[in-house]
C-alpha positions in Angstrom: 134.8 79.0 56.0 132.2 81.8 56.3 128.7 80.9 56.1 127.8 84.1 54.5 128.5 83.0 50.8 126.7 84.1 47.6 126.5 82.3 44.5 126.7 84.8 41.2 127.1 84.1 37.7 128.2 86.5 35.5 127.5 87.1 31.5 128.0 89.4 28.8 125.1 90.5 26.6 125.0 93.0 23.7 122.4 95.8 23.8 120.9 95.1 20.3 120.2 99.4 20.2 123.6 100.4 21.0 126.1 97.4 20.3 127.6 98.3 23.7 128.4 95.1 26.1 126.3 94.9 29.1 127.0 92.6 32.4 124.2 90.3 33.2 124.1 88.7 36.3 122.4 85.8 37.8 122.2 85.3 41.7 121.5 82.2 43.1 118.9 82.3 45.8 119.6 79.5 48.3 121.1 78.7 51.8 121.7 81.4 54.4 121.0 83.8 51.7 117.2 82.6 50.9 116.5 82.0 54.3 117.4 86.1 55.2 115.4 86.7 52.3 112.4 84.6 53.4 112.5 86.4 56.9 112.0 89.5 55.2 109.6 88.9 53.0 107.9 87.3 56.2 108.2 90.7 57.7 107.7 93.3 55.2 105.3 91.8 53.5 104.5 93.4 49.7 106.8 91.0 47.8 105.6 88.4 45.7 109.0 87.2 44.6 113.0 87.2 45.0 113.5 89.7 42.0 111.7 92.3 43.5 113.2 92.4 46.9 116.7 92.3 45.8 116.2 95.1 43.5 114.7 97.1 46.3 117.7 95.9 48.5 120.1 96.7 45.5 119.0 100.3 45.2 118.8 101.0 48.8 122.0 99.9 49.1 123.5 102.1 46.4 121.6 105.3 47.8 123.2 104.6 51.2 126.5 104.3 49.6 125.7 107.5 47.4 124.5 109.5 50.8 127.3 108.3 52.7 130.1 109.5 49.9 128.5 112.7 48.8 130.5 115.6 48.9 
């Protein structure tokens, strides 16, 4: 079994303004993921919490994906 596991919980919410159903996620920061994020926070600095770091990592990953598949 791989040690690279991540626990993500998913829940549906309703946007009060539009009535649209949106998905919310909760990422469990523990184990190897926590260790990796702690190293990034230590090396990079400028992060006060995991939320800020995860946000940056998600957007960086999306940008790399978009650049890779641009026409």
